[in-house]
GUBA-22632 format. One record per residue (C-alpha): x, y, z; residue number from 0. Coordinates in nm, 3 decimals. Layout:
<atoms>
[[X; Y; Z]; NUM]
...
</atoms>
This chain:
<atoms>
[[-0.010; -2.675; -0.247]; 0]
[[-0.352; -2.557; -0.367]; 1]
[[-0.314; -2.258; -0.117]; 2]
[[-0.007; -2.150; -0.288]; 3]
[[-0.162; -2.160; -0.631]; 4]
[[-0.469; -1.977; -0.495]; 5]
[[-0.248; -1.694; -0.345]; 6]
[[-0.236; -1.448; -0.655]; 7]
[[-0.607; -1.465; -0.688]; 8]
[[-0.655; -1.384; -0.311]; 9]
[[-0.405; -1.103; -0.340]; 10]
[[-0.597; -0.940; -0.627]; 11]
[[-0.928; -0.998; -0.453]; 12]
[[-0.816; -0.838; -0.125]; 13]
[[-0.652; -0.544; -0.303]; 14]
[[-0.971; -0.465; -0.496]; 15]
[[-1.227; -0.509; -0.208]; 16]
[[-1.361; -0.373; 0.117]; 17]
[[-1.253; -0.011; 0.067]; 18]
[[-0.883; -0.092; 0.017]; 19]
[[-0.856; 0.111; -0.311]; 20]
[[-1.032; 0.410; -0.163]; 21]
[[-0.820; 0.420; 0.155]; 22]
[[-0.506; 0.369; -0.055]; 23]
[[-0.610; 0.670; -0.275]; 24]
[[-0.668; 0.890; 0.027]; 25]
[[-0.325; 0.789; 0.175]; 26]
[[-0.163; 0.848; -0.172]; 27]
[[-0.322; 1.192; -0.206]; 28]
[[-0.215; 1.299; 0.143]; 29]
[[0.122; 1.152; 0.150]; 30]
[[0.196; 1.215; -0.218]; 31]
[[0.105; 1.587; -0.193]; 32]
[[0.335; 1.629; 0.106]; 33]
[[0.619; 1.454; -0.062]; 34]
[[0.579; 1.644; -0.390]; 35]
[[0.589; 1.969; -0.197]; 36]
[[0.911; 1.847; -0.025]; 37]
[[1.079; 1.715; -0.350]; 38]
[[0.945; 1.964; -0.615]; 39]
[[0.819; 2.258; -0.406]; 40]
[[1.080; 2.500; -0.550]; 41]
[[0.963; 2.420; -0.905]; 42]
[[0.594; 2.444; -0.811]; 43]
[[0.630; 2.769; -0.647]; 44]
[[0.863; 2.941; -0.901]; 45]
[[0.665; 2.816; -1.205]; 46]
[[0.954; 2.597; -1.325]; 47]
[[0.895; 2.277; -1.511]; 48]
[[0.775; 1.988; -1.280]; 49]
[[0.899; 1.640; -1.366]; 50]
[[0.590; 1.444; -1.459]; 51]
[[0.764; 1.102; -1.375]; 52]
[[0.857; 1.213; -1.033]; 53]
[[0.493; 1.352; -0.986]; 54]
[[0.338; 1.021; -1.087]; 55]
[[0.569; 0.804; -0.885]; 56]
[[0.536; 1.026; -0.570]; 57]
[[0.167; 0.939; -0.580]; 58]
[[0.207; 0.583; -0.696]; 59]
[[0.438; 0.459; -0.430]; 60]
[[0.233; 0.557; -0.126]; 61]
[[-0.075; 0.401; -0.291]; 62]
[[0.120; 0.075; -0.341]; 63]
[[0.266; 0.074; 0.006]; 64]
[[-0.089; 0.139; 0.162]; 65]
[[-0.245; -0.143; -0.056]; 66]
[[0.045; -0.387; 0.030]; 67]
[[-0.010; -0.319; 0.401]; 68]
[[-0.388; -0.391; 0.379]; 69]
[[-0.333; -0.697; 0.174]; 70]
[[-0.065; -0.843; 0.393]; 71]
[[-0.273; -0.788; 0.700]; 72]
[[-0.574; -0.957; 0.543]; 73]
[[-0.368; -1.258; 0.429]; 74]
[[-0.219; -1.292; 0.783]; 75]
[[-0.570; -1.281; 0.945]; 76]
[[-0.698; -1.531; 0.695]; 77]
[[-0.435; -1.799; 0.774]; 78]
[[-0.573; -2.092; 0.985]; 79]
[[-0.485; -2.085; 1.345]; 80]
[[-0.300; -2.420; 1.313]; 81]
[[-0.024; -2.269; 1.092]; 82]
[[0.066; -2.024; 1.376]; 83]
[[0.342; -2.130; 1.601]; 84]
[[0.253; -2.192; 1.970]; 85]
[[0.323; -1.889; 2.182]; 86]
[[0.522; -1.925; 2.495]; 87]
[[0.395; -1.779; 2.813]; 88]
[[0.614; -1.473; 2.919]; 89]
[[0.636; -1.411; 3.290]; 90]
</atoms>
């Protein structure tokens, strides 16, 4: 039960450590820029008004997805080996 209560603390610790924020920012800048050019490129190139909400979310979503991937991997790796099911031999 303690492990379950400790989970939010571990999630925040993993999300803010070992370069996760930096890597997530790099991913968000690259992916967000590409998505903004696809979604709002016409507005950018014609000088029309760009929707600031779409602009923010287009960068925020890749950041969150990248962070989620890093955190879920670290949580999986941190699990004790006893919790993993036995793997059958495949022939």
